[in-house]
C-alpha positions in Angstrom: 74.0 197.5 -35.0 70.6 197.0 -33.5 67.5 195.1 -34.5 64.2 197.0 -34.6 61.0 195.2 -35.9 63.3 192.5 -37.3 65.5 194.9 -39.3 69.2 195.2 -38.6 70.3 198.8 -38.8 73.1 201.0 -37.5 72.6 202.2 -34.0 72.7 205.8 -35.3 69.5 205.2 -37.4 66.7 207.3 -35.9 63.8 205.3 -34.5 61.5 207.4 -36.7 63.2 206.0 -39.8 60.7 204.5 -42.3 62.7 201.2 -41.9 61.2 200.8 -38.5 57.5 200.9 -39.4 55.3 197.9 -39.7 53.5 199.4 -42.6 54.8 200.2 -46.1 56.6 203.6 -46.5 54.8 205.4 -49.4 56.9 208.6 -49.1 58.7 207.9 -52.3 55.6 206.7 -54.2 53.0 209.4 -53.4 50.8 210.1 -56.4 47.5 211.8 -56.9 46.0 208.4 -57.7 47.2 206.9 -54.4 45.9 209.9 -52.5 42.5 209.6 -54.3 42.4 205.8 -53.4 42.8 206.6 -49.7 40.3 209.4 -49.9 37.7 207.3 -51.7 38.3 204.4 -49.3 38.1 206.7 -46.3 34.8 208.1 -47.6 33.3 204.6 -47.7 34.7 203.6 -44.3 33.5 206.7 -42.6 30.0 206.4 -44.1 29.9 202.7 -42.9 30.9 203.8 -39.4 28.1 206.4 -39.5 25.6 203.7 -40.5 26.9 201.5 -37.8 26.5 204.3 -35.3 22.9 204.8 -36.4 22.1 201.1 -36.1 23.8 200.6 -32.8 23.0 203.3 -30.2 24.9 203.7 -27.0 24.0 201.2 -24.3 24.1 202.6 -20.8 26.5 205.2 -21.9 28.9 202.7 -23.6 29.6 203.7 -27.2 28.7 200.2 -28.7 29.1 201.2 -32.3 32.7 202.5 -31.7 33.6 199.2 -30.0 32.1 197.1 -32.8 33.8 199.3 -35.5 37.2 199.0 -33.9 37.0 195.3 -33.2 35.6 194.4 -36.6 38.1 196.8 -38.2 41.0 195.1 -36.3 39.8 191.7 -37.6 39.6 192.9 -41.2 42.9 194.7 -41.0 44.4 191.5 -39.8 42.9 189.6 -42.8 44.2 192.3 -45.2 47.7 192.2 -43.6 47.9 188.4 -44.1 46.4 188.3 -47.6 47.2 191.5 -49.5 50.8 192.7 -50.0 51.4 196.1 -48.3 52.8 197.6 -51.6 49.5 197.1 -53.5 46.9 199.8 -54.3 44.2 197.4 -53.1 45.8 197.3 -49.6 46.1 201.1 -49.6 42.4 201.5 -50.7 41.0 198.9 -48.3 43.4 199.1 -45.3 44.4 202.8 -45.1 41.3 204.1 -46.8 38.2 202.0 -45.9 39.3 200.5 -42.7 41.2 203.6 -41.6 38.0 205.5 -42.0 35.8 202.8 -40.4 37.9 202.4 -37.2 38.2 205.4 -34.9 40.7 205.7 -32.1 39.8 209.3 -31.4 36.1 208.4 -30.8 37.2 205.4 -28.7 39.3 207.7 -26.4 36.7 210.5 -26.2 33.9 208.0 -25.4 36.1 206.4 -22.7 36.8 209.8 -21.1 33.2 210.9 -21.2 32.1 207.6 -19.7 34.7 207.9 -17.0 33.0 211.0 -15.6 29.8 209.1 -14.8 31.0 205.5 -14.4 34.7 205.0 -14.0 34.5 201.2 -13.5 32.4 200.9 -16.7 34.8 203.2 -18.5 37.8 201.1 -17.5 36.0 197.9 -18.5 35.1 199.4 -21.9 38.6 200.7 -22.6 40.3 197.4 -21.4 37.7 195.3 -23.2 38.2 197.3 -26.4 42.0 196.8 -26.2 41.7 193.0 -25.5 39.0 192.4 -28.1 40.9 194.5 -30.7 44.1 192.6 -30.2 42.3 189.3 -30.3 40.4 190.3 -33.4 43.6 191.4 -35.2 45.4 188.2 -34.3 42.4 186.1 -35.4 42.2 188.0 -38.7 45.9 187.3 -39.3 45.5 183.7 -38.3 42.4 182.8 -40.4 43.7 184.6 -43.5 47.2 183.1 -43.6 47.5 180.2 -46.1 47.6 176.9 -44.4 50.8 174.8 -44.7 50.5 172.6 -47.8 47.5 174.5 -49.1 47.4 175.7 -52.7 46.1 179.1 -53.7 
């Protein structure tokens, strides 16, 4: 037996098993309604990211809008993870859909590589700063959204 992500399982269980994910496994519960929830949420999140990109242009080659989207998205995903059960349609709509569409790892990586060509130190600072700020924002979101001991909901 071994423990992965707090779950005890046989040593022969593949690490790609759904039991090892930190998110809910929807493989047995995929319906057209759930797919449409994610698609609708993704449309909203992607449009919001586009609006943010138009409002916050790059600064000195640094993709500011991508940084803001990823840090804000990490904060909000932390809040969702603490407040809304993973098995709900609302979490699927807002977390996987809206915030999945709003945040963008591929744009973060592409922006970092492009910035590296002209300013490697700035690119490193951007990538490292994004990682640190994203981790901090997710932790803050989880912390502020968790019910306080003794608090009633």
